[in-house]
N, C-alpha and C positions, 0 to 999 in steps of 0.2 A: 616631785616635779613642779614647777614654777610654769605657769601659761597664763599669758595676758594678750587678750584681742584688742587691738587698738583700731578704731572707725573713724577716719576723716568723712563726715557727711556731705560735705561741699562736692567732692569727686567719688562719693559712694564707695571710698577705697580701705581697704582694709589690710593691715598688717600685723605681725606678731611677735612677741618676744617670747622665748621659752627658755626656761634655765633649769641648770642640775643643782638640787639643791645641797647636795652634797660636796660638789667642788667649787659651788659657785660663779660656774661657766653659764655663759647664756649667748644665745643665739638670734639675731632678728631676721627676720624673713620679709622681705619686700619692703625696707623703711621708704617712709615720706621725707622729704627734703628737710622740713624742719624737725630736727631729732631732738629738741629738747625732751620731747615725750619720752623717750626710749631711754634717755640719761637720767631723768626723774625716777623710772619705774625702776631701773637698774639701781639706782642708791638706796630709794627706798627699801628693797628686797635684796640689800647688799650683795649684789651680783656685779659680775664685771663681763660685759659685753666682749667676748673673745671671737665670735664668728658671725658673719653677716652674708645672706644670700639672696637671690632674686629668683623667681619662678621664669622670669622671660625679660626681654629688652620691651620696656613697657610704652606705650602710646599715648595714655590719658594723663599721666602724672610724670613729673621729673623725680628721678629717683634720688633718696639721700645715701645711697649705699656710699658713696665717695666722701660724702660729708662725714658721716658717721664713722667710716674708717679712720679719717683725718683727724677724729676727735678723740678715739679710743684706742688707735692701734690695731683693733681686731683685723683678723684675716677674711680675706674678700673671697668667697666662691660662688663661681658663676657657669652657665651653661655652656660647654663646647660643643654641644650637638647642632645639627640643622646644616651643617656645611660652611664653607668658608665666607660667603656672603652673609652670614648670621653670627657673627664672633664678637664679641666686645672687644672694643679696641684700648682699653686700660688694664691695669695690672690686676692679676686675679689668678687665683688657683681654678682650673678648668675642671667641669664636672661631666662626667657622662653615664649614660645609662647604666645602673647597676651600681655606680660608686655610692660611698657612705662617708657620710659626717659624723664625726664623734664629739659630743659636746658634753664632757663629764660622761655620766652613765646614761646617758641618750644619744640615740644613732637615728639619723636620718638619711634613709635610702632614696637615691635619686631614679625617679621614673622618668624617661623622655616620651613626653604626650605632646608630640606636634598637633596641628590643626588651627588653632588660633595665630601661632607663628612657628615656624620651621624649627626653633630654638627652645621651645616651651619645656620646661620638666615642672614635676610634680615631686613632693617629699611624702615619704611614709615615715613617720614618727613612731619608733619604738621607745618604751620606757623600761630600758633593760631590767632594773631591780624589782620591776613589778611583773613582768612577763616578757615571753621571747616573741610576743604577736605583735603587730603595729595597733597603737590607738588612734591616730589621728593620719589623715592626709591634709595635706595644704598643696591645693590644685590650682592657685592663681588664677588665670584666665581660661582654664580648660573646662572644669565642671563647676557650674554654681549652682546655689538652692534654686531648683525648679528649672534651669535652663543651662546651655553650654555656650561656650565662648564662640565668638562671631569669627569666621575664616575671611572675613571680606576686606579687613582693615588695611593690610599691605597694599590690596589693589586700589581701594577706594579713598584711602589717606594720604598713603606715602606714593601713591603711583607708580606702584610696581606691577604691570598687568600680565594678565594670564595667570595670576596666582590663586585667585578665590577658589576655583573649581577644585584643584589640586589639593587645597589647604582643608577643603571639606570633604575630601574623601581620606586624607591623612587623620581628620577628626573623626570620621567613623571608625577606622581602625584604631583609634586610642582609647575610644569608648569601649571597645571589646575588651581591652585590658582592664579599664574600670570596671567592668561586670564582671570580672573574676576575683576580685578583692572580696574579703570578709564582710557581710552585712553589718557588723557591730562597729566598724571603724567609722570614727567621726569626720565629717567633712567642713574642712574650715578653707572658703573661698577667696581670691583675691578682691571680689566687688558684691555689691548689694543692689538693691533696688534704686535706680536713678542712673546707673552707670550707663554709658554707649557700648560697653564691652560684650553688650548681648541684646535682647530685645524683649525679655520677659523675667528678669533676673527678681526673686524672691525677697521680700524685706526682713525674713528671719536671717540672724547671722550665720547660723550653720545648721547642720543637718547631719545625716548617716548616710554611707554607701547605701545600706539596704534600702531606705527610705526613697532616695534618688533613682533607684533601680524601680521602684514602683511608681513615683510620681513625677518624673521628670520627662519631659516629652522627647528630649533627645536621647534618651534611653531605650526609647520604646517603640523605635522604627527600625524595623529589622531587614528591610530593601535600602541597600545602598543608594540606588539612584533617586529613590524618592525622599530618603534622608538628605540627600545633597540639595535637592530642590527645596524643602522645606526650610532646610537651615539657611538657605540664601535669600529665601524670598520675607521681604518686609523688616530688615536690619535698619535701624534708625541711620539718618546721616550723622557720619563721623564729623565732629568738629574739625576746624582746619587746623588747629593746633597740633592735632595728633602728628601729622608728619614730622614737626619739630621736636617733638619729644622724642620719637623713634631716633631720630638723628643723634640729639643731645644724649641719650641713654645709653646709646651705642659707643659714640667717642669717649662718654663718661661728662657729666655735668660738672660746671664749673663749682669748686668747693667756695663757700661765702664764709664759713670762721663763725660766724654769727648771724641772728638774723638783723636784717637791716631794720634802722630806726629812721625813717623818712621825717623831717621835720617839718613844722608847721610853717605855713609861708605867710610872709606878711602881703599885703596889696601892692606893695610896689614889686615885690619879686614875683608875685602872681601874674602882674601886669608884664612884666618882662617875658614870662614862659608864655604867655597868651600870645603877646605879639610875635614871638620866634616861631609860633604854629606848634606849641606841644598840645599834646591830646589832652583834652580834660574829660575825666568820669565823675559823673555825678552819681553819688550812690545813693541819693534819698529815694524815697518812694515814688511811684510813679505818679500820684497824685500832686505830691508836691512839686515834681520836676514838672507837671503841664500846667501848675499856676504860675510858673516862673522860672527861668534857668537862665545860665550864661550863653548868650549865642554860641553855638558851634560845639557846645557841650553833649555829650553823649550819655543817656541815661541807662547805667547797669545797675540795678538794686541790691542794695545790701542785702541779701538773702543766702539761702544755703546754695544756689548754683552761679553765685557771683563768679567765682573763677571760671567755670565753665563758659560764661557769657564774655568773660575778659579775654579768654583764649579764643573766641570767636572773632572780636572786635580789633583788639589791639594786636599789632606787630613786634618783634622782638628785635627789632633794629633803634626804634626810636622813643624817646623818653614821652613821658604821660605823668600826668597830676590827678590827685583824687578830691573831690569835695566831699566830707565825712566829717562826723564826730569825732572829737579826742580819744574818746574810749574806744571807739573802732578803728583806730590808724593799724594797731598792730595785729590784730586779728586779720585784716583785710591785706595788710603786708605779708601774712603769711600764707594765706589763699592765693595771692599772687605769684609768691616764689613756689610754689608748689608745682606750677606749670612754668616756671622759668622765665616770669614777667620781671625781671629783675630792675628795669628800668624806671622807678618810679622817682621823682624829682622831691617830691614834698605833697604836702595837702593843704585844702584850706578848710576851717571848720564851722564856718559860717556864711550862707549864701547873701544874709543881710549885708555883710562887710563889703561885698563885692557891689550889692545894690547902692549902699550908702556912698561907695567910691565914685558913683554917677555914671555907673552902666547901667542901661537899660534893658532890664530882663525879659526874654522872650515868653511866649507861651503857647501850649499845644492845645489846638483847638479839639472840641469832642462833639462827636456826633452818636444819637440815639440810635438803635436798630430800626425804631418806628420811623424817625425822618429818613435813614437809608431807603427803607422800603418805597416810602411816598416819592424818592425820586432816584430811583436806582441807575436809570440811565444817565444821570447827571455826573455819576461818579466812575473813576476807574477803581475796582475794588481790588484791592493787594491784599490776599490771603497769605500769612506769613508763617502758618504752621506747618509741620512735617508734611512731606510728600504722601504719606499714609493715611495722613488724615485727610488730608484734601481729597485723595482718591476716595475715600469712604464717602463724605459728603462736604460739599462747600455751596456759598452763596452764588447764584445764576452769574455767569460769565465772569466769576472771578479769576484772577491771574496769580498763581503760586509762585513764590519766591521764599523757600525758607530764611527765617530773619538772620540766620548765621551766615547766608550767602548774599543777602542786600548790597554789602558794600562792593562785590564783585559785580552786579548786575544794575548800577544805577541808570545804565545808557538805554536801559529796556522800559523806563519808565516816562510817563509823558511830562511835559512841562506846561502843558497848557490845558491841562483837564485835572479838577480835584482829585486828589489821590485820598481815600479811604483806607486805614491798615487797620487789621485786626489779626488777632489769632485767636485762641480757646476763650481766653478768659481777659487777656490784658497785659501780661507780662512782658510777652515776646513781641506783642505789637508797641509798646512803649520803647523798646529797645529800637525797632525798627524804624518807627517813626521819627526818634532822637538821631539816628543816623541819616536820616532824609534832609531834615532840618540842617543838621550842621555840614551837609553837602551842598547846601544852597536851594532846596526845594522849598518855596512858600507855599506850597499849596496842598498841604499835607493835614489831614485830620485823623484823628484816632475813634475807632468804632467803641463805644463804652458797652460792655458785657461781652464783647466779642461773639464769636459764632455760638458760644453756649447761649447768649441772648437772643440772637437771631433766631436759633432752633425753639428755643423755649417759646417765642411768641408766635411757633407755627407758620413762619413765612418760608416761601419755596426754598429748595434746594436742588443743587444737581449731584450726579456721581460721576465718577470717572476721570481721568487726567487729561483731557480734551484741549481745556484751558490752562494747562499747566505749562511754564516756561520751562 
């Protein structure tokens, strides 16, 4: 048996390619949209991708199933569980609990494991020539290393009210089935640390059923009502783009045929796009952006969470362009198409070209925690951390709007008082402050070192959610 774990750090997303070395057939589980990875692995290992499957209709990334099927001609196997409202709407071979997919001498048995979503399935893998017992389970967003899948995304992200409590109870029942599996079975989940599909995912890529029975909090609460309360409590804010991912993955993402190749824009082309209102995303680091940036541009730094923040800030109807280096455009393009942001019209590779063309660059003013403490009453303190972070501890009289929700809450901010924006250390506040600047707020400053710096200086804090918006 051939086995390969593919991990995309930006979305903390795992996919898998498993092959029968006797027949040279292979299956891919939960493929990402830039499919070149799987094609290269298959070629290197002299395998033919003949089967493609998914654990569920994903909310956090755009599936590469249709892309990979179009490229390889492989058969697509997808869940038909969960009822009429949770069916994939493009051609596939339907899977029900107990069904088996045969890939050469490999057998994948389908387990219906609802809780994260109604249609969710997991796969028990048996390598028939080696043993008649399963060796691996691919759990998608059902069981993670150290955590379990959140049941609230359909309600919080997709707006389907009244589903989270029911889903949490379904999760409790599904976990009973998981606990009955043999301890030696290897666990391979759909996500790792950093994903918004749970609240405490481990950084280790895999585990075993037996170890999770011991160490995973979700498998160690016996009372169902206590389990439901604990599971729903403290889940992070789901990114806005999750609702779009659900929709597109259900109806079937557009097949690209190849990775887009955005062109480098001339200054004239850049000017035309800027005048037409095309959104400009500056991917430089926050310090460079603060020192000088094109008016109305938004700072989403080129780092491991670029795609997540792009999904928070950009929409799916309008075009946008990037400010980035030549050598980074391919990787950033892949990061964008992984969540369906295909409307990139090009990029500019040097901010100096814009400046030299006669544009006056704007700056983002900075404020130290000491200056803020000395003049706290003079500022509207905007805390853009997550709700749970804010409730744990925050600067006195601060207002909490998580950075991903800034665009929708501009009307709640003052025009006649200086706004100091902060997060924990500065990355999220750089995004939020740039959004405010681009929206016409000229009274914005960024708090250097953020709340961590305030705390380390032993300045006063408050607890609770009374000042939250």
